BABALUM-392889 format. One line per 5 residues: number of its first residue (from 1); their letters; for each residue x, y, z of N, C-alpha, C, O. Coordinates in nm, 3 decimals, padded with zeros to 5 digits, always signed. Example, Ala and Ser with C-alpha at 12.3 -4.5 7.8 and 13.67 -1.06 7.14 Angstrom:
1	AS	+01.319,-00.569,+00.780,+01.230,-00.450,+00.780,+01.320,-00.330,+00.780,+01.424,-00.332,+00.846 | +01.285,-00.225,+00.708,+01.367,-00.106,+00.714,+01.290,+00.003,+00.787,+01.341,+00.114,+00.804
***
This chain:
1	MPDDS	-09.304,+00.623,+00.830,-09.181,+00.691,+00.862,-09.141,+00.777,+00.742,-09.153,+00.734,+00.628 | -09.094,+00.898,+00.768,-09.058,+00.989,+00.658,-08.945,+00.936,+00.570,-08.853,+00.870,+00.619 | -08.952,+00.965,+00.442,-08.848,+00.926,+00.346,-08.733,+01.026,+00.344,-08.617,+00.988,+00.330 | -08.766,+01.153,+00.359,-08.665,+01.259,+00.359,-08.577,+01.246,+00.484,-08.629,+01.231,+00.595 | -08.446,+01.252,+00.467,-08.352,+01.233,+00.577,-08.371,+01.333,+00.690,-08.364,+01.297,+00.807
6	YMLLS	-08.395,+01.458,+00.656,-08.411,+01.561,+00.761,-08.544,+01.546,+00.835,-08.552,+01.572,+00.956 | -08.646,+01.506,+00.764,-08.774,+01.479,+00.830,-08.761,+01.354,+00.919,-08.818,+01.349,+01.028 | -08.687,+01.256,+00.871,-08.663,+01.134,+00.949,-08.588,+01.168,+01.077,-08.621,+01.117,+01.184 | -08.488,+01.253,+01.068,-08.411,+01.298,+01.184,-08.504,+01.360,+01.288,-08.497,+01.325,+01.406 | -08.588,+01.451,+01.246,-08.681,+01.518,+01.337,-08.779,+01.418,+01.398,-08.805,+01.421,+01.518
11	FINTK	-08.834,+01.332,+01.316,-08.930,+01.232,+01.360,-08.869,+01.140,+01.465,-08.927,+01.119,+01.572 | -08.752,+01.085,+01.436,-08.689,+00.990,+01.528,-08.646,+01.059,+01.657,-08.669,+01.004,+01.765 | -08.585,+01.175,+01.649,-08.544,+01.244,+01.772,-08.664,+01.278,+01.860,-08.654,+01.272,+01.983 | -08.774,+01.314,+01.800,-08.895,+01.342,+01.878,-08.944,+01.215,+01.946,-08.978,+01.217,+02.065 | -08.950,+01.106,+01.872,-08.994,+00.978,+01.929,-08.900,+00.933,+02.041,-08.946,+00.886,+02.145
16	LRDEY	-08.769,+00.948,+02.021,-08.673,+00.908,+02.123,-08.689,+00.994,+02.248,-08.680,+00.944,+02.361 | -08.712,+01.121,+02.229,-08.728,+01.211,+02.343,-08.857,+01.180,+02.420,-08.857,+01.177,+02.543 | -08.966,+01.159,+02.347,-09.098,+01.149,+02.410,-09.145,+01.008,+02.446,-09.224,+00.991,+02.539 | -09.098,+00.907,+02.371,-09.159,+00.775,+02.386,-09.063,+00.658,+02.407,-09.105,+00.555,+02.462 | -08.939,+00.668,+02.365,-08.851,+00.553,+02.366,-08.723,+00.578,+02.444,-08.663,+00.685,+02.437
21	ASLGA	-08.681,+00.477,+02.520,-08.560,+00.486,+02.602,-08.434,+00.455,+02.522,-08.323,+00.479,+02.569 | -08.451,+00.402,+02.400,-08.334,+00.369,+02.318,-08.373,+00.358,+02.170,-08.490,+00.343,+02.136 | -08.272,+00.367,+02.086,-08.294,+00.349,+01.943,-08.338,+00.206,+01.914,-08.422,+00.183,+01.826 | -08.283,+00.111,+01.987,-08.322,-00.030,+01.970,-08.470,-00.053,+01.996,-08.535,-00.126,+01.921 | -08.524,+00.009,+02.100,-08.666,-00.004,+02.132,-08.752,+00.058,+02.021,-08.854,+00.002,+01.983
26	FCADY	-08.710,+00.174,+01.970,-08.782,+00.238,+01.859,-08.785,+00.146,+01.738,-08.891,+00.124,+01.679 | -08.669,+00.092,+01.701,-08.660,+00.006,+01.583,-08.743,-00.121,+01.600,-08.804,-00.168,+01.504 | -08.745,-00.176,+01.719,-08.825,-00.296,+01.745,-08.974,-00.269,+01.723,-09.044,-00.350,+01.663 | -09.022,-00.156,+01.773,-09.163,-00.122,+01.756,-09.199,-00.091,+01.613,-09.308,-00.127,+01.566 | -09.110,-00.025,+01.541,-09.138,+00.016,+01.403,-09.097,-00.089,+01.301,-09.127,-00.076,+01.182
31	GCPRE	-09.027,-00.194,+01.346,-08.987,-00.301,+01.255,-08.890,-00.257,+01.148,-08.895,-00.304,+01.035 | -08.800,-00.166,+01.184,-08.703,-00.117,+01.087,-08.561,-00.149,+01.136,-08.533,-00.141,+01.256 | -08.473,-00.184,+01.044,-08.336,-00.215,+01.083,-08.262,-00.090,+01.134,-08.262,+00.014,+01.068 | -08.202,-00.102,+01.248,-08.126,+00.008,+01.308,-08.017,+00.058,+01.213,-07.995,+00.178,+01.199 | -07.950,-00.037,+01.147,-07.840,-00.002,+01.056,-07.888,+00.089,+00.943,-07.817,+00.181,+00.902
36	LIEEK	-08.008,+00.063,+00.894,-08.063,+00.144,+00.785,-08.084,+00.289,+00.830,-08.050,+00.382,+00.757 | -08.139,+00.307,+00.948,-08.161,+00.442,+01.001,-08.027,+00.511,+01.025,-08.009,+00.626,+00.987 | -07.933,+00.440,+01.087,-07.803,+00.500,+01.116,-07.729,+00.538,+00.988,-07.665,+00.642,+00.984 | -07.737,+00.455,+00.885,-07.672,+00.487,+00.757,-07.735,+00.610,+00.693,-07.665,+00.700,+00.645 | -07.867,+00.613,+00.692,-07.937,+00.725,+00.628,-07.906,+00.857,+00.697,-07.885,+00.958,+00.631
41	LAAIG	-07.901,+00.857,+00.831,-07.874,+00.981,+00.904,-07.725,+01.015,+00.906,-07.689,+01.132,+00.914 | -07.639,+00.915,+00.898,-07.495,+00.940,+00.888,-07.463,+01.012,+00.757,-07.371,+01.093,+00.750 | -07.540,+00.982,+00.654,-07.520,+01.046,+00.523,-07.542,+01.197,+00.528,-07.491,+01.270,+00.443 | -07.617,+01.245,+00.628,-07.638,+01.390,+00.643,-07.563,+01.443,+00.765,-07.585,+01.556,+00.810 | -07.473,+01.359,+00.820,-07.386,+01.406,+00.927,-07.436,+01.388,+01.069,-07.385,+01.452,+01.160
46	YFYDE	-07.534,+01.302,+01.089,-07.588,+01.279,+01.224,-07.561,+01.136,+01.269,-07.575,+01.041,+01.193 | -07.522,+01.124,+01.395,-07.488,+00.994,+01.453,-07.560,+00.978,+01.586,-07.581,+01.075,+01.657 | -07.596,+00.854,+01.618,-07.670,+00.826,+01.742,-07.579,+00.840,+01.863,-07.470,+00.782,+01.867 | -07.623,+00.917,+01.959,-07.552,+00.936,+02.086,-07.634,+00.864,+02.193,-07.740,+00.911,+02.234 | -07.583,+00.749,+02.238,-07.657,+00.669,+02.337,-07.679,+00.743,+02.466,-07.786,+00.731,+02.527
51	ARNAF	-07.580,+00.820,+02.511,-07.593,+00.892,+02.637,-07.707,+00.993,+02.635,-07.773,+01.015,+02.736 | -07.729,+01.054,+02.520,-07.837,+01.152,+02.505,-07.963,+01.093,+02.445,-08.068,+01.157,+02.443 | -07.953,+00.968,+02.396,-08.063,+00.903,+02.329,-08.119,+00.990,+02.216,-08.240,+01.014,+02.206 | -08.027,+01.037,+02.132,-08.066,+01.125,+02.022,-07.959,+01.122,+01.914,-07.843,+01.087,+01.938 | -08.000,+01.160,+01.795,-07.904,+01.178,+01.686,-07.853,+01.321,+01.694,-07.930,+01.416,+01.704
56	R	-07.722,+01.334,+01.690,-07.657,+01.465,+01.697,-07.558,+01.479,+01.585,-07.492,+01.582,+01.573
***
């Protein structure tokens, strides 16, 4: 998984769009804490939108 926040944003949104029905499912497969991803992306102004299944 990318270390850079903006690369992480792109990577996760692509995975959510193409492969995963939820952030929880993505985190379960990748073995990463959801809180860690949400904190890292919140730091650059992006928050998970469940209805869209994407960070916006």
